MMTF fields as JSON, N, C-alpha, C and O atoms, coordinates in Angstrom:
{
  "mmtfVersion": "1.0.0",
  "mmtfProducer": "UNKNOWN",
  "numBonds": 167,
  "numAtoms": 168,
  "numGroups": 42,
  "numChains": 1,
  "numModels": 1,
  "chainsPerModel": [1],
  "groupsPerChain": [42],
  "chainIdList": ["A"],
  "bondAtomList": [4, 2, 8, 6, 12, 10, 16, 14, 20, 18, 24, 22, 28, 26, 32, 30, 36, 34, 40, 38, 44, 42, 48, 46, 52, 50, 56, 54, 60, 58, 64, 62, 68, 66, 72, 70, 76, 74, 80, 78, 84, 82, 88, 86, 92, 90, 96, 94, 100, 98, 104, 102, 108, 106, 112, 110, 116, 114, 120, 118, 124, 122, 128, 126, 132, 130, 136, 134, 140, 138, 144, 142, 148, 146, 152, 150, 156, 154, 160, 158, 164, 162],
  "bondOrderList": [1, 1, 1, 1, 1, 1, 1, 1, 1, 1, 1, 1, 1, 1, 1, 1, 1, 1, 1, 1, 1, 1, 1, 1, 1, 1, 1, 1, 1, 1, 1, 1, 1, 1, 1, 1, 1, 1, 1, 1, 1],
  "groupList": [{"groupName": "MET", "atomNameList": ["N", "CA", "C", "O"], "elementList": ["N", "C", "C", "O"], "formalChargeList": [0, 0, 0, 0], "bondAtomList": [1, 0, 2, 1, 3, 2], "bondOrderList": [1, 1, 2], "singleLetterCode": "M", "chemCompType": "L-PEPTIDE LINKING"}, {"groupName": "THR", "atomNameList": ["N", "CA", "C", "O"], "elementList": ["N", "C", "C", "O"], "formalChargeList": [0, 0, 0, 0], "bondAtomList": [1, 0, 2, 1, 3, 2], "bondOrderList": [1, 1, 2], "singleLetterCode": "T", "chemCompType": "L-PEPTIDE LINKING"}, {"groupName": "LEU", "atomNameList": ["N", "CA", "C", "O"], "elementList": ["N", "C", "C", "O"], "formalChargeList": [0, 0, 0, 0], "bondAtomList": [1, 0, 2, 1, 3, 2], "bondOrderList": [1, 1, 2], "singleLetterCode": "L", "chemCompType": "L-PEPTIDE LINKING"}, {"groupName": "GLN", "atomNameList": ["N", "CA", "C", "O"], "elementList": ["N", "C", "C", "O"], "formalChargeList": [0, 0, 0, 0], "bondAtomList": [1, 0, 2, 1, 3, 2], "bondOrderList": [1, 1, 2], "singleLetterCode": "Q", "chemCompType": "L-PEPTIDE LINKING"}, {"groupName": "PRO", "atomNameList": ["N", "CA", "C", "O"], "elementList": ["N", "C", "C", "O"], "formalChargeList": [0, 0, 0, 0], "bondAtomList": [1, 0, 2, 1, 3, 2], "bondOrderList": [1, 1, 2], "singleLetterCode": "P", "chemCompType": "L-PEPTIDE LINKING"}, {"groupName": "LYS", "atomNameList": ["N", "CA", "C", "O"], "elementList": ["N", "C", "C", "O"], "formalChargeList": [0, 0, 0, 0], "bondAtomList": [1, 0, 2, 1, 3, 2], "bondOrderList": [1, 1, 2], "singleLetterCode": "K", "chemCompType": "L-PEPTIDE LINKING"}, {"groupName": "TYR", "atomNameList": ["N", "CA", "C", "O"], "elementList": ["N", "C", "C", "O"], "formalChargeList": [0, 0, 0, 0], "bondAtomList": [1, 0, 2, 1, 3, 2], "bondOrderList": [1, 1, 2], "singleLetterCode": "Y", "chemCompType": "L-PEPTIDE LINKING"}, {"groupName": "GLY", "atomNameList": ["N", "CA", "C", "O"], "elementList": ["N", "C", "C", "O"], "formalChargeList": [0, 0, 0, 0], "bondAtomList": [1, 0, 2, 1, 3, 2], "bondOrderList": [1, 1, 2], "singleLetterCode": "G", "chemCompType": "PEPTIDE LINKING"}, {"groupName": "ILE", "atomNameList": ["N", "CA", "C", "O"], "elementList": ["N", "C", "C", "O"], "formalChargeList": [0, 0, 0, 0], "bondAtomList": [1, 0, 2, 1, 3, 2], "bondOrderList": [1, 1, 2], "singleLetterCode": "I", "chemCompType": "L-PEPTIDE LINKING"}, {"groupName": "VAL", "atomNameList": ["N", "CA", "C", "O"], "elementList": ["N", "C", "C", "O"], "formalChargeList": [0, 0, 0, 0], "bondAtomList": [1, 0, 2, 1, 3, 2], "bondOrderList": [1, 1, 2], "singleLetterCode": "V", "chemCompType": "L-PEPTIDE LINKING"}, {"groupName": "GLU", "atomNameList": ["N", "CA", "C", "O"], "elementList": ["N", "C", "C", "O"], "formalChargeList": [0, 0, 0, 0], "bondAtomList": [1, 0, 2, 1, 3, 2], "bondOrderList": [1, 1, 2], "singleLetterCode": "E", "chemCompType": "L-PEPTIDE LINKING"}, {"groupName": "SER", "atomNameList": ["N", "CA", "C", "O"], "elementList": ["N", "C", "C", "O"], "formalChargeList": [0, 0, 0, 0], "bondAtomList": [1, 0, 2, 1, 3, 2], "bondOrderList": [1, 1, 2], "singleLetterCode": "S", "chemCompType": "L-PEPTIDE LINKING"}, {"groupName": "ARG", "atomNameList": ["N", "CA", "C", "O"], "elementList": ["N", "C", "C", "O"], "formalChargeList": [0, 0, 0, 0], "bondAtomList": [1, 0, 2, 1, 3, 2], "bondOrderList": [1, 1, 2], "singleLetterCode": "R", "chemCompType": "L-PEPTIDE LINKING"}, {"groupName": "ASP", "atomNameList": ["N", "CA", "C", "O"], "elementList": ["N", "C", "C", "O"], "formalChargeList": [0, 0, 0, 0], "bondAtomList": [1, 0, 2, 1, 3, 2], "bondOrderList": [1, 1, 2], "singleLetterCode": "D", "chemCompType": "L-PEPTIDE LINKING"}],
  "groupTypeList": [0, 1, 2, 3, 4, 5, 6, 5, 7, 5, 8, 9, 10, 10, 4, 10, 1, 9, 2, 8, 8, 5, 1, 3, 11, 7, 6, 12, 13, 10, 8, 10, 3, 9, 8, 7, 5, 2, 4, 8, 3, 8],
  "groupIdList": [1, 2, 3, 4, 5, 6, 7, 8, 9, 10, 11, 12, 13, 14, 15, 16, 17, 18, 19, 20, 21, 22, 23, 24, 25, 26, 27, 28, 29, 30, 31, 32, 33, 34, 35, 36, 37, 38, 39, 40, 41, 42],
  "secStructList": [7, 7, 7, 7, 7, 7, 5, 6, 6, 5, 7, 7, 7, 7, 7, 7, 7, 7, 7, 7, 7, 7, 7, 7, 1, 1, 7, 2, 2, 2, 2, 2, 2, 2, 2, 6, 6, 1, 7, 7, 7, 7],
  "xCoordList": [108.956, 108.529, 106.851, 106.656, 105.643, 104.88, 104.128, 103.782, 103.822, 103.445, 101.178, 100.398, 101.187, 99.855, 99.172, 98.216, 100.088, 99.733, 97.548, 96.468, 97.97, 96.145, 96.233, 97.041, 95.466, 95.425, 94.054, 93.295, 93.561, 92.103, 91.59, 90.514, 91.719, 90.788, 90.908, 90.257, 91.586, 91.573, 92.852, 93.944, 92.603, 93.984, 94.307, 93.481, 95.583, 96.587, 97.282, 97.578, 97.347, 98.693, 99.665, 99.742, 100.556, 101.708, 103.338, 103.608, 104.359, 105.144, 106.092, 105.65, 107.474, 108.583, 109.107, 108.909, 110.683, 111.62, 112.647, 112.774, 113.72, 114.339, 116.322, 116.637, 116.908, 118.366, 119.099, 120.177, 119.421, 120.31, 121.645, 122.189, 122.782, 124.494, 124.894, 124.577, 125.695, 126.841, 128.145, 128.46, 129.179, 130.32, 131.183, 130.577, 132.763, 133.258, 132.541, 131.335, 133.464, 132.91, 133.619, 134.82, 133.185, 134.071, 133.897, 134.381, 133.257, 131.986, 130.895, 130.822, 130.331, 128.989, 128.677, 128.148, 129.381, 129.088, 129.033, 128.271, 130.615, 131.002, 129.285, 128.677, 128.93, 127.675, 126.46, 125.696, 126.331, 124.903, 125.511, 124.905, 126.391, 126.667, 126.576, 126.776, 126.405, 126.4, 124.992, 124.381, 124.401, 123.492, 122.361, 121.269, 122.797, 122.214, 121.86, 120.771, 123.241, 122.858, 122.131, 121.659, 122.179, 120.695, 119.392, 118.714, 119.1, 118.239, 116.522, 116.409, 115.59, 114.761, 113.278, 113.151, 112.843, 112.016, 110.413, 110.238, 109.762, 108.433, 107.542, 106.338],
  "yCoordList": [119.085, 119.395, 118.306, 117.136, 119.62, 118.93, 119.444, 120.617, 118.169, 119.03, 118.673, 117.918, 119.742, 119.234, 119.351, 120.046, 118.283, 118.236, 118.058, 118.356, 117.577, 117.798, 116.62, 116.359, 115.529, 114.29, 114.436, 115.27, 113.848, 113.499, 114.938, 114.836, 115.93, 116.88, 117.101, 118.126, 116.692, 116.585, 117.139, 116.99, 117.594, 118.493, 116.598, 115.888, 116.513, 115.232, 116.422, 117.611, 115.673, 115.708, 114.897, 114.468, 114.68, 113.503, 114.522, 115.675, 113.294, 113.658, 114.158, 114.205, 114.428, 114.662, 115.42, 116.278, 114.177, 114.006, 114.605, 114.251, 115.916, 116.986, 116.703, 116.135, 117.155, 116.153, 117.423, 116.908, 118.524, 119.416, 119.323, 119.255, 119.286, 118.442, 120.115, 120.608, 120.601, 121.643, 121.014, 120.05, 121.42, 120.951, 121.935, 122.807, 121.566, 121.835, 122.529, 122.399, 123.272, 123.198, 122.016, 122.22, 121.02, 119.872, 118.558, 117.527, 118.652, 117.379, 116.725, 115.521, 117.414, 117.317, 115.622, 114.528, 116.349, 114.938, 113.342, 112.38, 113.73, 112.374, 112.376, 111.308, 113.15, 113.033, 112.412, 111.599, 113.098, 112.01, 110.869, 109.812, 110.828, 109.297, 108.156, 106.983, 108.305, 107.808, 108.229, 107.215, 108.801, 109.114, 108.287, 107.916, 107.983, 107.883, 106.076, 105.507, 105.463, 104.515, 103.884, 102.755, 105.03, 104.426, 103.877, 104.276, 102.718, 102.724, 103.155, 103.015, 103.51, 104.659, 103.338, 102.125, 103.912, 103.12, 104.184, 105.272, 103.907, 104.833, 103.924, 104.057],
  "zCoordList": [101.849, 100.572, 100.413, 100.745, 99.594, 99.58, 98.484, 98.342, 97.465, 96.199, 96.427, 97.007, 95.577, 95.075, 93.746, 93.399, 92.934, 91.307, 90.941, 91.45, 90.089, 89.215, 88.901, 88.01, 89.493, 89.3, 88.377, 88.871, 87.189, 87.293, 87.289, 86.7, 87.541, 88.465, 89.265, 89.469, 90.398, 91.672, 91.968, 91.42, 92.636, 93.729, 94.985, 95.557, 94.907, 95.226, 96.492, 96.372, 97.442, 98.017, 98.544, 99.695, 97.418, 97.974, 98.377, 98.04, 99.396, 99.761, 97.892, 96.744, 98.487, 97.947, 98.752, 99.611, 97.593, 97.988, 97.125, 95.953, 97.925, 96.829, 97.645, 98.691, 96.947, 97.077, 97.481, 97.188, 97.861, 97.542, 97.485, 98.587, 95.953, 96.994, 96.218, 95.136, 97.336, 97.581, 97.181, 97.878, 95.982, 96.017, 94.669, 94.045, 94.383, 94.119, 92.621, 92.412, 91.634, 90.191, 89.291, 89.114, 88.791, 87.853, 88.392, 87.926, 89.288, 90.067, 89.054, 88.806, 88.688, 88.376, 87.602, 87.8, 86.725, 85.806, 86.513, 86.415, 87.47, 88.385, 89.517, 89.58, 89.996, 90.953, 90.233, 90.754, 88.424, 88.843, 88.15, 88.319, 87.531, 87.201, 88.703, 88.389, 89.665, 91.195, 91.456, 91.119, 91.713, 92.037, 90.819, 91.25, 88.938, 88.358, 89.064, 88.988, 89.761, 90.095, 91.264, 91.401, 92.141, 93.031, 92.575, 91.628, 93.549, 93.192, 93.772, 94.99, 93.247, 93.493, 93.675, 93.505, 93.892, 95.127, 94.448, 94.996, 93.717, 92.963, 93.456, 93.233]
}
């Protein structure tokens, strides 16, 4: 996926990563907690 946001009046292109998780109902809170603990590089 590629985003093209406007930055200071210019359109810039930058990469974007999307994570899609399909699971059973009732696991959302636990999954969000685990993902929240992952180190994120910005």
